[in-house]
C-alpha positions in Angstrom: 12.8 20.9 30.8 9.8 19.9 33.8 6.7 18.8 32.0 3.3 20.1 33.3 1.0 19.1 30.2 -0.1 16.0 29.3 1.0 13.2 28.4 1.6 11.2 24.9 1.3 7.6 24.8 2.6 5.1 22.2 -0.4 2.3 22.0 -0.2 -0.4 20.4 -3.3 -2.2 19.0 -4.2 -5.7 17.5 -2.6 -6.6 13.8 -5.4 -9.1 13.7 -6.9 -10.9 16.9 -8.6 -7.9 18.8 -8.3 -9.8 21.6 -4.5 -9.0 21.1 -4.4 -5.3 23.3 -3.7 -5.2 27.1 -6.0 -4.2 29.7 -3.5 -1.1 30.3 -4.0 -0.1 25.9 -7.5 0.4 26.7 -7.6 1.6 29.9 -5.4 4.2 28.3 -7.6 4.9 25.1 -10.9 5.8 27.6 -8.7 8.2 29.9 -6.8 10.4 27.6 -8.4 13.5 26.1 -7.7 12.1 22.6 -6.5 9.6 20.1 -4.5 10.2 17.1 -5.4 7.3 14.1 -3.6 6.1 11.5 -7.1 5.6 9.6 -9.8 6.7 11.9 -12.2 4.3 10.0 -10.4 1.6 10.5 -9.2 2.3 14.3 -13.3 2.8 15.2 -14.1 -1.0 14.7 -11.8 -1.5 16.9 -12.9 1.4 19.4 -16.0 0.6 19.3 -15.8 -3.7 20.0 -14.7 -2.2 23.1 -16.9 0.9 23.5 -14.3 3.2 23.9 -15.7 6.8 22.9 -13.1 9.4 23.1 -12.9 11.2 20.3 -10.4 10.8 18.0 -8.7 12.4 15.1 -6.0 11.4 12.0 -2.5 11.1 11.8 -1.2 9.7 9.2 2.4 10.1 6.9 -0.2 13.3 4.9 -0.4 14.9 7.3 1.6 14.1 10.1 3.7 17.5 10.1 1.0 19.6 10.3 -1.2 17.5 12.6 2.0 17.0 14.8 2.1 20.6 16.0 -1.9 20.7 16.9 -1.0 17.5 19.2 1.7 19.6 20.3 -0.6 22.2 21.4 -2.9 20.2 22.9 0.1 18.4 24.9 1.1 21.3 26.1 -2.3 22.5 27.2 -2.5 19.6 30.0 -4.4 17.2 27.6 -3.0 13.5 27.5 -2.9 12.1 23.6 -3.2 8.2 23.1 -1.2 7.3 19.2 -2.3 4.2 17.3 -1.8 3.1 13.7 -3.9 0.9 12.2 -2.2 -2.7 13.6 0.6 -3.3 15.6 3.2 -0.6 17.1 3.0 3.3 15.8 6.7 4.1 14.5 7.5 0.8 13.1 6.8 1.8 9.4 3.6 4.2 10.8 4.0 7.7 11.2 4.9 7.7 15.0 8.6 9.7 15.0 7.9 13.1 14.3 5.9 13.6 17.2 7.8 11.7 19.7 10.8 14.3 18.4 9.0 16.8 18.8 7.7 15.8 22.2 11.2 15.5 23.6 12.5 18.8 22.1 9.2 20.2 24.0 10.2 18.2 27.3 6.5 16.5 27.2 7.1 13.2 28.8 6.4 9.9 26.0 5.4 6.6 27.3 4.9 3.8 25.4 1.6 1.4 26.1 3.7 -2.1 25.0 2.0 -4.5 22.7 1.6 -6.4 19.5 5.0 -5.8 16.5 4.6 -8.2 13.4 8.2 -8.0 13.5 8.8 -9.8 16.2 6.2 -12.2 16.0 6.9 -13.1 12.7 10.0 -13.8 14.1 9.8 -15.4 17.6 7.5 -18.1 15.3 9.4 -18.1 11.7 12.6 -20.7 13.2 15.1 -18.8 12.3 18.1 -17.1 14.6 16.9 -14.9 17.5 19.5 -13.9 18.9 20.7 -10.4 16.0 17.9 -9.0 13.9 18.0 -5.8 11.7 14.8 -4.5 10.4 14.3 -3.3 6.8 9.9 -2.4 7.3 9.5 -1.9 3.5 12.2 -1.5 1.6 12.3 1.7 -1.2 9.9 1.6 -4.7 13.3 3.4 -6.4 14.9 0.1 -8.1 18.6 1.5 -7.5 18.1 2.2 -3.9 15.6 -1.0 -3.8 19.0 -2.9 -4.6 21.0 -1.1 -3.1 19.4 -2.0 0.4 19.3 -6.0 -0.6 23.3 -5.6 -1.5 23.5 -3.9 2.5 21.1 -7.0 3.3 24.2 -9.3 2.2 26.6 -7.7 4.5 24.7 -8.1 7.6 25.0 -11.4 10.2 21.7 -11.5 11.6 18.2 -12.3 10.8 16.9 -9.7 8.2 13.0 -8.9 8.8 11.5 -6.9 6.0 7.9 -6.2 5.5 6.3 -6.8 1.9 2.8 -6.3 -0.1 1.4 -8.9 -2.2 1.8 -7.0 -5.2 5.8 -7.2 -5.0 6.3 -10.1 -3.2 7.5 -12.4 -6.2 9.7 -9.3 -8.0 11.1 -8.7 -4.8 12.2 -12.5 -3.9 13.4 -12.9 -7.8 15.5 -9.9 -6.5 17.0 -11.4 -3.4 18.1 -14.4 -5.3 19.8 -12.3 -7.9 21.7 -10.6 -5.4 22.4 -12.7 -2.4 21.8 -16.6 -3.8 19.2 -19.1 -2.9 19.3 -18.1 0.6 16.8 -19.6 3.7 13.9 -17.4 4.2 10.7 -18.0 6.4 7.4 -16.4 5.3 4.7 -15.3 7.4 1.4 -13.8 6.7 -2.5 -13.7 8.4 -0.5 -13.5 12.0 -2.6 -14.0 14.9 -5.5 -14.7 12.5 -7.3 -17.6 11.7 -5.6 -18.5 8.6 -2.3 -17.1 9.5 0.6 -19.5 8.3 4.7 -19.8 8.5 6.2 -20.7 5.4 10.5 -21.6 5.4 12.4 -23.0 2.7 14.6 -21.3 0.1 14.0 -18.6 -2.4 13.4 -20.8 -5.2 10.9 -23.2 -3.3 9.4 -19.4 -2.4 9.0 -18.5 -6.0 7.6 -21.9 -7.1 4.8 -21.4 -4.6 3.8 -18.4 -5.7 3.4 -20.0 -9.2 0.7 -22.3 -7.5 -0.8 -19.6 -5.1 -1.5 -16.0 -5.3 0.5 -13.7 -2.9 -2.7 -12.7 -0.9 -2.3 -10.5 2.3 1.1 -8.0 3.4 4.0 -10.4 3.9 6.7 -10.6 6.6 9.8 -11.6 5.2 13.0 -13.2 7.2 15.8 -13.8 5.4 18.7 -16.3 6.6 21.6 -14.0 5.2 24.0 -15.0 7.4 24.2 -17.7 5.0 24.5 -15.7 2.0 27.7 -13.9 3.4 29.4 -16.9 3.8 28.8 -18.2 0.6 29.7 -15.5 -0.6 33.2 -14.8 0.9 34.3 -18.3 1.4 36.8 -18.5 -1.5 38.1 -15.5 -1.0 41.0 -16.5 0.1 41.9 -19.1 -2.3 43.6 -19.0 -5.7 41.0 -20.4 -8.8 43.1 -23.7 -8.8 41.7 -23.9 -5.2 38.6 -22.8 -5.8 38.3 -25.4 -8.4 39.6 -28.2 -6.0 36.7 -26.8 -3.7 34.1 -28.4 -6.6 36.1 -31.0 -7.1 36.8 -32.7 -4.3 32.5 -32.6 -3.9 32.6 -35.1 -7.0 31.1 -31.9 -9.4 32.3 -32.7 -12.8 34.8 -30.2 -14.2 32.4 -28.8 -16.8 29.7 -27.6 -13.7 32.8 -26.4 -11.4 34.1 -24.3 -14.4 30.3 -23.0 -14.0 30.3 -22.6 -10.5 33.6 -20.6 -10.0 32.2 -18.3 -12.6 29.4 -18.1 -10.4 31.2 -17.3 -7.3 33.0 -14.6 -8.8 31.4 -12.9 -11.2 33.6 -14.2 -14.2 33.4 -14.9 -17.4 32.6 -19.1 -17.8 34.7 -18.8 -21.1 37.5 -17.3 -19.3 37.8 -19.5 -16.1 37.6 -22.7 -18.9 40.5 -21.3 -20.7 42.9 -20.9 -17.4 42.1 -24.8 -16.8 42.4 -25.7 -20.1 45.6 -23.9 -20.8 
């Protein structure tokens, strides 16, 4: 279907530092007939900073469906629209997918104006493997689904990226440790801002860190889950005796080796102890 209407621009905006916006993004925001923003009050700070006076309307998770149809009509009438979120790239843990899908269905042109994305920025400065990664965004608020998501992460052989709020990050770290073990992670906050910080280490150290420093601001968590996969499965082809010997040859006491074997296999310590005492 040939497009005879306007164009939907998916425009990335700064995630902190207002200088992180492209010349093309500024031009598009000035030229379109309408800007659809996640939070108009927040976005007006950016628009005012660059003296952009384009008409702006709200587009967020609570009005996404109805507003999408309104914007489709605007686009069909030949007026171009720029979609922006509070920060970063629309559609990445922010509204945007619904209108892009509808535009494609209606034959309306959609184009991206690339720019900042917290997940990618955090990944490249984290020190973790960048060759392959899996993005989860914000985890579910439902406890069962949240646990299932973390269990699923343990099957990934890649760096896992997720977002977390300050009031949930400690509980999330504790749950990740419980399910995936004491894996290495990186935590990034205040990206592109004066107090930008990258912290790396294992989860145990991260939990201690937050016991001394109150979490502030949203975090990007990056997990080295491929190690969790290897640690969880290294004994899969071993008998109990081989598994025990694995720890004993490293100088581990028999008592501690029993505990480790039981933990690895999810068995009661008494059951493993009785096996080796017979």
